[in-house]
DRENKE-659206 format. One record per residue (C-alpha): residue in three letters; x, y, z. Coordinates in Angstrom, 3 decimals. Layout:
BEGIN
<pt "ALA", <X, Y, Z>>
...
//
This chain:
BEGIN
<pt "ASN", <-34.432, 17.172, -6.294>>
<pt "HIS", <-35.925, 13.960, -7.710>>
<pt "ALA", <-32.887, 11.716, -7.193>>
<pt "ILE", <-33.746, 8.131, -6.226>>
<pt "GLN", <-32.618, 7.134, -2.726>>
<pt "LEU", <-30.090, 4.294, -2.444>>
<pt "THR", <-28.513, 2.473, 0.490>>
<pt "GLY", <-25.371, 0.408, 0.751>>
<pt "GLY", <-25.926, -3.070, -0.628>>
<pt "SER", <-28.945, -2.020, -2.676>>
<pt "ALA", <-29.668, -2.505, -6.378>>
<pt "VAL", <-31.935, -0.498, -8.632>>
<pt "SER", <-32.960, -0.686, -12.289>>
<pt "GLY", <-33.435, 2.206, -14.656>>
<pt "TYR", <-34.073, 3.269, -18.252>>
<pt "LEU", <-32.390, 5.732, -20.557>>
<pt "SER", <-35.511, 6.572, -22.508>>
<pt "HIS", <-34.125, 9.312, -24.759>>
<pt "PRO", <-30.642, 10.564, -25.789>>
<pt "SER", <-30.510, 13.384, -23.242>>
<pt "ASP", <-31.915, 11.304, -20.370>>
<pt "VAL", <-29.923, 11.571, -17.122>>
<pt "ASP", <-30.658, 9.407, -14.074>>
<pt "TRP", <-29.760, 10.706, -10.601>>
<pt "TYR", <-29.338, 8.648, -7.431>>
<pt "LYS", <-28.512, 9.786, -3.918>>
<pt "ILE", <-26.925, 7.930, -1.041>>
<pt "GLU", <-26.525, 9.302, 2.478>>
<pt "VAL", <-23.737, 8.296, 4.867>>
<pt "GLU", <-23.091, 9.251, 8.479>>
<pt "ARG", <-19.287, 8.938, 8.387>>
<pt "PRO", <-16.536, 8.934, 5.739>>
<pt "SER", <-17.080, 5.846, 3.604>>
<pt "ILE", <-15.688, 4.011, 0.594>>
<pt "MET", <-18.240, 3.472, -2.158>>
<pt "SER", <-18.041, 0.972, -5.009>>
<pt "ALA", <-20.620, 0.322, -7.709>>
<pt "LYS", <-21.375, -1.935, -10.638>>
<pt "LEU", <-23.459, -0.705, -13.578>>
<pt "SER", <-24.694, -3.540, -15.788>>
<pt "ARG", <-24.521, -3.536, -19.562>>
<pt "LEU", <-27.397, -2.019, -21.516>>
<pt "ASP", <-28.082, -3.218, -25.033>>
<pt "ARG", <-27.136, -0.665, -27.744>>
<pt "VAL", <-25.944, 1.876, -25.157>>
<pt "ASP", <-22.507, 3.086, -24.063>>
<pt "LEU", <-23.108, 4.004, -20.414>>
<pt "GLN", <-21.117, 6.341, -18.225>>
<pt "LEU", <-21.273, 6.795, -14.457>>
<pt "PHE", <-20.342, 9.842, -12.405>>
<pt "VAL", <-19.858, 10.294, -8.688>>
<pt "VAL", <-20.853, 13.935, -8.315>>
<pt "ASP", <-19.280, 16.483, -5.999>>
<pt "PRO", <-22.273, 17.476, -3.815>>
<pt "ASP", <-21.179, 21.116, -3.925>>
<pt "LYS", <-21.214, 21.076, -7.737>>
<pt "LYS", <-24.330, 19.017, -8.453>>
<pt "ASP", <-26.112, 21.967, -10.085>>
<pt "GLN", <-23.253, 22.695, -12.505>>
<pt "ALA", <-23.574, 21.756, -16.168>>
<pt "LYS", <-19.961, 20.539, -16.367>>
<pt "ASP", <-16.888, 19.844, -14.192>>
<pt "PHE", <-19.195, 18.475, -11.493>>
<pt "GLU", <-17.660, 15.042, -11.008>>
<pt "LEU", <-15.435, 13.578, -8.352>>
<pt "VAL", <-14.992, 10.457, -10.488>>
<pt "ARG", <-16.117, 9.586, -14.022>>
<pt "ILE", <-16.226, 5.976, -15.221>>
<pt "ASN", <-16.553, 5.186, -18.936>>
<pt "ASP", <-14.153, 2.292, -19.549>>
<pt "GLY", <-16.641, 0.065, -21.324>>
<pt "MET", <-17.993, 0.375, -24.828>>
<pt "VAL", <-21.511, -0.258, -26.167>>
<pt "ASN", <-23.118, -3.263, -24.411>>
<pt "GLU", <-20.438, -3.334, -21.683>>
<pt "GLU", <-20.660, -2.813, -17.929>>
<pt "GLU", <-19.002, -0.062, -15.884>>
<pt "ILE", <-17.353, -0.556, -12.489>>
<pt "LEU", <-16.543, 2.022, -9.825>>
<pt "THR", <-13.935, 1.102, -7.203>>
<pt "ASN", <-13.030, 2.781, -3.909>>
<pt "CYS", <-14.528, 6.258, -4.170>>
<pt "ARG", <-14.483, 8.139, -0.879>>
<pt "VAL", <-17.724, 9.890, 0.045>>
<pt "GLU", <-18.113, 12.341, 2.899>>
<pt "PRO", <-20.859, 12.443, 5.551>>
<pt "GLY", <-24.122, 13.738, 4.149>>
<pt "VAL", <-25.916, 13.250, 0.847>>
<pt "ASN", <-23.838, 12.046, -2.118>>
<pt "TYR", <-24.902, 11.647, -5.731>>
<pt "ILE", <-24.450, 9.217, -8.625>>
<pt "ARG", <-25.332, 10.279, -12.151>>
<pt "ILE", <-25.870, 7.870, -15.073>>
<pt "GLU", <-26.222, 8.833, -18.720>>
<pt "GLY", <-25.264, 7.791, -22.226>>
<pt "ALA", <-21.766, 8.653, -23.409>>
<pt "TRP", <-20.908, 11.071, -26.189>>
<pt "LYS", <-19.915, 9.728, -29.596>>
<pt "LYS", <-18.461, 11.318, -32.711>>
<pt "VAL", <-20.508, 11.163, -35.893>>
<pt "ASP", <-19.416, 12.911, -39.113>>
<pt "GLY", <-16.976, 15.050, -37.160>>
<pt "LYS", <-19.514, 16.145, -34.551>>
<pt "TRP", <-19.915, 15.014, -30.925>>
<pt "ILE", <-23.476, 13.953, -30.183>>
<pt "ARG", <-25.429, 12.009, -27.582>>
<pt "ASP", <-27.922, 9.606, -29.129>>
<pt "PHE", <-27.652, 6.492, -26.937>>
<pt "HIS", <-30.969, 5.334, -25.501>>
<pt "ASN", <-33.036, 2.186, -25.053>>
<pt "LEU", <-36.752, 2.174, -24.332>>
<pt "GLU", <-37.089, -1.595, -24.007>>
<pt "ASP", <-34.327, -2.687, -21.638>>
<pt "THR", <-33.111, -1.616, -18.213>>
<pt "TYR", <-29.703, -1.332, -16.616>>
<pt "THR", <-29.024, -2.386, -13.017>>
<pt "LEU", <-26.973, -0.294, -10.616>>
<pt "MET", <-25.552, -2.044, -7.532>>
<pt "VAL", <-23.877, 0.022, -4.809>>
<pt "SER", <-21.811, -1.083, -1.824>>
<pt "LEU", <-20.462, 0.951, 1.084>>
<pt "ALA", <-17.663, 0.278, 3.560>>
<pt "GLU", <-16.415, 2.392, 6.413>>
<pt "ASP", <-13.167, 4.194, 5.649>>
<pt "ASP", <-10.940, 2.357, 8.126>>
<pt "GLY", <-7.693, 3.734, 6.712>>
<pt "THR", <-6.582, 0.529, 4.991>>
<pt "GLN", <-7.764, 1.356, 1.427>>
<pt "GLU", <-6.663, 3.934, -1.081>>
<pt "TYR", <-9.567, 5.957, -2.363>>
<pt "GLU", <-10.546, 7.931, -5.419>>
<pt "PRO", <-10.179, 10.599, -6.521>>
<pt "ASN", <-6.420, 10.636, -5.900>>
<pt "ASN", <-4.835, 11.353, -9.274>>
<pt "GLN", <-3.296, 14.666, -8.194>>
<pt "PRO", <-1.161, 15.801, -5.220>>
<pt "ASP", <-3.988, 17.842, -3.689>>
<pt "GLN", <-6.162, 14.679, -3.733>>
<pt "ALA", <-3.480, 12.290, -2.456>>
<pt "THR", <-4.405, 9.469, -0.090>>
<pt "PRO", <-2.356, 9.786, 3.144>>
<pt "ILE", <0.092, 7.061, 4.127>>
<pt "LYS", <2.692, 6.958, 6.901>>
<pt "PRO", <5.731, 4.871, 7.884>>
<pt "ASN", <5.060, 1.350, 9.147>>
<pt "PHE", <1.677, 1.381, 7.478>>
<pt "SER", <0.065, -0.275, 4.426>>
<pt "ARG", <-2.862, 0.455, 2.137>>
<pt "LYS", <-4.536, -1.695, -0.507>>
<pt "GLY", <-5.389, -0.101, -3.822>>
<pt "THR", <-6.789, -0.812, -7.284>>
<pt "LEU", <-5.733, 0.570, -10.646>>
<pt "HIS", <-9.029, 1.380, -12.331>>
<pt "PRO", <-10.283, 2.922, -14.584>>
<pt "LYS", <-7.821, 2.725, -17.471>>
<pt "ALA", <-4.806, 5.039, -17.083>>
<pt "ASP", <-5.563, 5.361, -13.352>>
<pt "ARG", <-2.802, 6.796, -11.185>>
<pt "ASP", <-2.850, 6.575, -7.402>>
<pt "MET", <-1.103, 9.370, -5.530>>
<pt "TYR", <-0.161, 9.025, -1.852>>
<pt "ARG", <0.917, 11.746, 0.561>>
<pt "LEU", <3.868, 10.751, 2.776>>
<pt "ASP", <4.499, 13.357, 5.472>>
<pt "LEU", <7.863, 12.825, 7.177>>
<pt "SER", <8.001, 16.273, 8.770>>
<pt "ASP", <8.042, 14.834, 12.299>>
<pt "MET", <11.255, 12.843, 11.816>>
<pt "ASP", <14.144, 14.114, 13.955>>
<pt "GLY", <16.643, 13.720, 11.113>>
<pt "PRO", <17.437, 11.804, 7.921>>
<pt "ARG", <16.141, 8.226, 7.959>>
<pt "ASP", <16.073, 5.308, 5.531>>
<pt "ILE", <12.587, 4.823, 4.105>>
<pt "LYS", <11.584, 1.679, 2.211>>
<pt "ILE", <8.591, 1.599, -0.127>>
<pt "HIS", <7.228, -1.758, -1.269>>
<pt "CYS", <4.357, -2.388, -3.674>>
<pt "THR", <3.036, -5.829, -4.561>>
<pt "GLY", <2.155, -6.660, -8.152>>
<pt "ILE", <-1.273, -7.322, -9.607>>
<pt "THR", <-2.588, -9.499, -12.407>>
<pt "LYS", <-2.562, -8.134, -15.973>>
<pt "LEU", <-0.588, -4.978, -15.104>>
<pt "ASP", <3.068, -4.130, -14.554>>
<pt "VAL", <3.086, -1.858, -11.502>>
<pt "SER", <5.472, 1.104, -11.269>>
<pt "VAL", <6.272, 3.177, -8.169>>
<pt "ALA", <7.767, 6.672, -8.035>>
<pt "LEU", <8.850, 8.765, -5.039>>
<pt "LEU", <8.374, 12.498, -5.631>>
<pt "GLU", <9.114, 15.808, -3.936>>
<pt "PRO", <6.537, 18.626, -3.928>>
<pt "GLU", <8.935, 21.217, -5.403>>
<pt "ASN", <8.260, 21.605, -9.110>>
<pt "ASP", <11.057, 20.887, -11.554>>
<pt "ALA", <11.796, 22.708, -14.794>>
<pt "GLN", <8.860, 20.988, -16.534>>
<pt "ASP", <6.442, 22.174, -13.829>>
<pt "LYS", <6.043, 18.630, -12.510>>
<pt "LEU", <6.786, 17.090, -9.154>>
<pt "LYS", <10.482, 16.348, -8.794>>
<pt "LEU", <11.431, 12.693, -9.118>>
<pt "VAL", <13.473, 11.336, -6.197>>
<pt "ALA", <13.522, 7.631, -7.112>>
<pt "SER", <11.470, 5.092, -9.039>>
<pt "SER", <11.086, 1.356, -9.514>>
<pt "ASP", <9.474, -0.258, -12.560>>
<pt "THR", <11.667, -3.237, -13.380>>
<pt "GLY", <9.243, -5.971, -12.373>>
<pt "LYS", <7.039, -7.775, -14.852>>
<pt "GLY", <3.610, -9.281, -14.389>>
<pt "GLU", <2.829, -9.817, -10.720>>
<pt "SER", <6.347, -8.966, -9.528>>
<pt "ALA", <6.646, -6.490, -6.659>>
<pt "GLU", <8.397, -3.113, -6.859>>
<pt "GLU", <10.604, -1.766, -4.079>>
<pt "LEU", <12.823, 1.226, -3.453>>
<pt "GLN", <14.776, 2.502, -0.470>>
<pt "ARG", <16.250, 5.953, 0.083>>
<pt "GLU", <17.588, 8.048, 2.932>>
<pt "LEU", <15.174, 10.948, 3.211>>
<pt "VAL", <15.318, 14.189, 5.163>>
<pt "PRO", <12.244, 15.371, 7.083>>
<pt "GLY", <9.613, 16.868, 4.820>>
<pt "LEU", <6.670, 16.130, 2.555>>
<pt "TYR", <6.815, 13.514, -0.206>>
<pt "TYR", <4.441, 11.828, -2.636>>
<pt "ILE", <4.296, 8.256, -3.873>>
<pt "LEU", <2.809, 7.573, -7.317>>
<pt "VAL", <1.576, 4.083, -8.235>>
<pt "ARG", <0.674, 3.353, -11.857>>
<pt "GLY", <0.083, 0.332, -14.046>>
<pt "LYS", <1.440, -0.466, -17.503>>
<pt "PRO", <0.135, -0.626, -20.125>>
<pt "TYR", <-1.977, 2.428, -19.332>>
<pt "SER", <-4.711, 1.127, -21.642>>
<pt "GLU", <-5.489, -1.660, -19.155>>
<pt "SER", <-7.004, -1.781, -15.674>>
<pt "ASN", <-7.926, -4.347, -13.033>>
<pt "THR", <-11.142, -4.023, -11.040>>
<pt "VAL", <-10.704, -7.222, -9.036>>
<pt "ASP", <-7.130, -7.581, -7.790>>
<pt "ALA", <-5.559, -5.113, -5.371>>
<pt "TYR", <-1.951, -4.144, -4.804>>
<pt "THR", <-0.584, -3.429, -1.323>>
<pt "LEU", <1.605, -0.380, -0.807>>
<pt "SER", <3.761, -0.420, 2.343>>
<pt "VAL", <6.082, 2.198, 3.833>>
<pt "SER", <8.592, 1.209, 6.487>>
<pt "GLN", <11.668, 2.442, 8.336>>
<pt "PRO", <14.243, -0.411, 8.203>>
//
């Protein structure tokens, strides 16, 4: 109820005055939007940032759409491409947990210094992937003869796309092309929604032979139906907040 109001392009400073301190911010949008944010470093504190599901903001746990805690003590946190729906949306900032003598505690705080939170908003024009999209039920839609730009962040991020070919009148060749990005080897997998013996999506084809900024590409004849495309980076311990890949689907 006391969340501080933000707008796109705004910046605000805040304290974490005691270990259990939690700072709430709210931002209201009129149409589906893509939100990014940068949370500056705070001396002696390991910060974490949450984009909160508005329907779960009163829950004590499992309330987040996205959680960002890639940095360590004295390091910044960056949020990229989180989709927010019309209405009031929430950002939550707090100190991270740490393990001391076998116990998980929260004791990060700093009474002297402030962090700075900068937030930007862009209209969802259909050209960007958006978080959260790690799972099939969260997948970003993509269609033939269409492209989307995406980022692989935070660490171990996986971007899932939903490719619905149900309207095709028969089997067609489909080509999937993904450009490379700096610091990560990009891999692409084409999946079917039927679960295999390991209770995972069934692999149709994959491409992960490129190194560095090399592109990945695969082409298969597909029957009408629903498919998923999974884009990941290697090594999984790395991410890239600046450079974007472009995923394209075409019918040769």
